[in-house]
C-alpha positions in Angstrom: 0.1 0.2 0.1 1.0 3.5 -0.7 2.0 5.6 2.3 3.2 8.9 0.7 2.2 10.7 3.9 4.8 10.0 6.5 7.2 8.3 4.2 7.5 7.3 0.6 8.4 3.8 1.8 5.1 1.7 1.2 3.2 -0.1 3.8 3.7 -4.0 3.7 0.9 -6.3 4.5 1.7 -10.0 5.0 -0.4 -13.0 5.3 0.4 -16.7 5.9 -2.3 -19.0 6.0 -1.8 -22.5 7.6 -4.4 -25.3 7.2 -4.0 -28.2 10.0 -7.0 -30.7 10.0 -10.1 -28.6 10.5 -8.6 -25.3 11.6 -7.0 -22.6 9.6 -4.7 -20.0 10.8 -4.3 -16.7 9.4 -0.8 -14.9 10.7 -0.5 -11.3 10.0 2.4 -10.6 12.2 4.9 -10.1 9.5 3.0 -7.0 8.4 4.8 -3.5 8.8 5.1 -1.5 12.0 2.2 0.9 12.5 2.5 4.2 11.2 2.0 8.0 11.9 -0.8 8.2 9.6 -4.7 7.3 9.8 -4.4 3.9 7.8 -3.4 1.9 10.9 -6.2 -0.8 11.3 -7.4 -2.0 14.8 -7.6 -5.4 15.7 -11.2 -5.8 15.7 -11.2 -4.5 11.9 -8.5 -6.9 11.2 -10.3 -9.9 12.7 -13.4 -8.7 10.6 -11.9 -8.8 7.2 -9.7 -12.0 7.7 -13.0 -13.9 8.7 -14.5 -12.4 5.7 -12.0 -13.4 3.3 -11.8 -16.9 4.7 -15.6 -17.4 4.3 -15.4 -16.0 0.8 -13.3 -19.3 -0.2 -14.8 -21.9 2.0 -18.3 -21.0 2.7 -19.6 -18.3 0.4 -23.4 -19.6 0.2 -23.4 -20.3 4.2 -25.4 -17.8 6.4 -23.0 -16.2 8.5 -23.0 -17.7 12.1 -20.6 -18.3 15.0 -19.6 -21.7 13.6 -18.1 -19.8 10.5 -15.7 -18.1 12.6 -14.7 -20.7 15.3 -12.3 -23.0 12.9 -10.4 -19.8 12.2 -7.6 -18.3 14.2 -5.7 -15.2 13.7 -2.3 -14.2 14.8 -1.4 -10.5 14.8 1.6 -8.5 16.3 0.9 -5.6 18.8 2.4 -2.4 17.2 1.9 -3.3 13.5 -0.4 -1.6 10.8 -3.0 -4.5 11.6 -2.8 -4.2 15.5 -1.7 -0.8 16.5 -1.1 0.5 19.9 -3.1 3.2 21.3 -2.9 6.2 20.3 -2.4 5.3 16.8 -4.6 7.1 14.2 -7.0 4.9 12.5 -9.5 7.2 10.8 -8.7 5.8 7.3 -8.5 2.2 8.6 -11.1 1.4 5.5 -8.4 1.4 3.0 -6.2 -1.0 5.0 -9.1 -3.2 5.5 -10.0 -3.6 1.9 -6.2 -4.2 0.9 -6.1 -6.7 3.8 -9.1 -9.0 2.5 -7.2 -9.0 -0.9 -3.9 -10.2 1.0 -5.8 -13.2 2.6 -7.6 -14.1 -0.5 -4.3 -14.0 -2.6 -2.7 -16.3 0.1 -6.1 -18.7 -0.3 -5.8 -18.7 -3.8 -4.0 -21.9 -4.6 -6.7 -23.8 -2.7 -9.6 -21.5 -3.6 -10.7 -23.5 -6.6 -13.6 -22.2 -8.5 -13.8 -19.3 -6.0 -10.4 -17.9 -6.6 -10.2 -14.3 -8.1 -7.7 -11.9 -9.1 -6.8 -8.9 -7.2 -9.6 -6.3 -6.6 -10.0 -2.6 -6.7 -9.3 -1.4 -3.1 -8.2 2.1 -3.7 -11.5 3.6 -2.1 -11.2 6.7 -4.2 -12.9 9.5 -2.1 -13.8 13.3 -3.1 -14.7 15.7 0.0 -15.5 19.4 -0.7 -16.6 21.9 1.4 -16.6 25.6 1.7 -19.4 28.6 1.0 -21.7 28.4 -1.8 -21.0 32.0 -3.2 -23.2 31.7 -6.4 -25.4 34.8 -6.2 -28.6 32.6 -6.7 -27.8 30.9 -3.7 -27.5 34.0 -1.3 -29.5 34.0 1.8 -32.2 36.5 2.9 -29.8 38.0 5.3 -27.1 38.3 2.6 -24.9 35.4 4.1 -23.6 32.4 1.7 -24.6 29.0 2.9 -22.0 26.4 3.9 -21.8 23.1 2.2 -20.1 19.9 2.5 -20.1 16.9 0.0 -18.8 13.5 -0.2 -18.3 11.0 -2.8 -16.8 7.7 -3.0 -15.8 6.2 -6.6 -15.9 2.3 -7.1 -13.8 0.3 -9.2 -13.7 -3.5 -10.4 -13.6 -6.8 -9.0 -11.0 -9.2 -10.0 -11.6 -11.7 -12.8 -12.1 -15.2 -12.0 -12.3 -18.9 -13.7 -15.2 -18.7 -16.1 -16.4 -15.1 -15.6 -15.1 -11.7 -15.8 -14.9 -9.3 -12.7 -17.9 -7.1 -11.6 -17.9 -3.5 -12.8 -17.8 -0.3 -10.8 -18.4 -1.8 -7.1 -17.3 -1.0 -3.7 -15.4 -4.4 -3.0 -14.8 -6.5 0.3 -15.9 -4.9 3.4 -17.3 -1.8 1.6 -20.9 -0.8 1.5 -20.9 2.4 -0.3 -22.5 3.6 -3.5 -21.3 6.5 -5.7 -23.5 9.6 -4.8 -25.9 10.5 -7.6 -25.0 13.3 -9.9 -28.6 14.7 -9.2 -28.1 14.6 -5.3 -24.8 16.3 -5.6 -25.8 18.8 -7.8 -29.0 19.7 -5.4 -26.7 19.9 -2.2 -23.7 21.3 -3.3 -22.0 23.8 -6.2 -20.6 20.5 -7.6 -21.6 19.7 -11.2 -20.9 16.1 -12.3 -19.8 16.6 -16.2 -19.0 12.9 -16.8 -19.3 9.3 -15.3 -17.8 6.5 -17.1 -16.5 3.2 -17.2 -12.8 3.1 -18.0 -12.1 0.7 -20.8 -9.2 -1.8 -20.5 -8.8 -0.9 -16.8 -9.7 -4.4 -15.6 -6.5 -6.0 -16.7 -6.2 -8.5 -19.7 -6.8 -12.2 -19.6 -9.1 -14.9 -20.7 -11.4 -13.5 -18.4 -10.8 -9.8 -17.4 -11.2 -8.0 -14.2 -14.0 -5.4 -13.8 -13.8 -2.1 -15.1 -13.2 1.2 -13.0 -14.9 4.3 -12.9 -13.9 7.8 -14.2 -15.9 10.6 -12.8 -15.4 14.4 -14.1 -16.6 17.2 -11.2 -16.9 20.8 -12.0 -16.9 23.2 -8.7 -19.2 26.1 -9.4 -18.3 28.2 -6.4 -15.1 30.2 -6.5 -13.5 28.6 -3.6 -13.3 25.5 -1.2 -11.3 22.9 0.5 -11.1 19.8 -1.2 -9.7 16.5 0.2 -9.1 13.7 -2.3 -7.3 10.4 -1.9 -6.9 6.9 -3.3 -4.7 3.9 -3.5 -3.1 1.6 -6.1 -1.9 4.6 -7.9 1.4 2.8 -9.0 2.7 -0.5 -10.7 3.7 -2.4 -7.5 0.5 -1.7 -5.6 -2.0 -2.3 -8.7 -4.4 -5.1 -8.5 -2.6 -8.4 -9.0 -3.1 -10.8 -11.8 -4.2 -14.6 -11.3 -3.0 -17.5 -13.6 -1.2 -15.6 -15.8 -3.5 -12.6 -16.3 -2.3 -8.9 -16.3 -2.6 -6.5 -13.6 -5.8 -3.8 -13.2 -5.3 -0.4 -14.2 -4.1 2.3 -12.0 -6.2 4.9 -9.7 -5.6 8.6 -10.4 -6.5 12.3 -9.2 -6.2 14.9 -11.6 -7.0 18.2 -10.4 -7.5 21.1 -12.8 -7.2 24.6 -11.4 -9.1 27.2 -13.4 -11.1 24.6 -15.5 -14.2 27.1 -15.2 -17.6 26.3 -16.5 -17.8 27.1 -20.1 -13.7 27.6 -20.8 -12.6 24.8 -23.0 -9.7 22.8 -21.7 -7.1 24.3 -24.4 -8.1 27.6 -22.7 -6.8 26.6 -19.1 -3.4 26.9 -17.8 -1.5 25.3 -20.5 -0.7 22.4 -18.9 0.2 19.3 -21.2 -2.5 17.3 -19.2 -5.2 19.7 -19.2 -7.8 17.9 -21.0 -7.3 14.7 -18.8 -10.0 14.1 -16.1 
């Protein structure tokens, strides 16, 4: 996983899975030490996503119950990203949870049979914008400007599997988030959704390809605001992994375009060579 906040050194998640009789032990103690950022994952979340990944392979159709968890034993190490010591920051743990599920699924892939799948979108691209809506038509009766905050989460592709392509544009694994509708975003904030499309070729090449990611183009209609955006899987070494010789998935990216105002053509912007990228 990318860190890029406290250091350029990536975060290494490690899982070793051992099957002995009717028991399975998932050892994640080889994971890197906790970091000075919010991507540390508390033990409860670590246990949850490990149990999820094991169940995906061994009993996907069985209703969840305690018997599903009883034979699964998890070994962590205190002070690592997957079992941090207080007061470690954990606010962005969801990114790490998603990556952890993928790591365990990868470790189980040799015995997964028909339930095995390639790496998934775990990048969790997020768009959060807040500020004062200074459009003239939005001014309140007392002359003040209304404050707004809007958030969006962009899905990606599920890994391909034997006999079928991966699902397109979903929030994988432990996620249950859906992309915000353009109508809601444009009603509640000065943000216009110019385009939402599937990215052709982003699923990776193979006999059965991975699911396609999403590209979404936003336009901010207010003159100011504070934007927070982040994602993972932006580099070749963190891209969704292929299975049985299949190619890796496409990379996530954020492309800010300052000055790309409504009604102006991309070539009329700041002259950057990437001005037409979204």
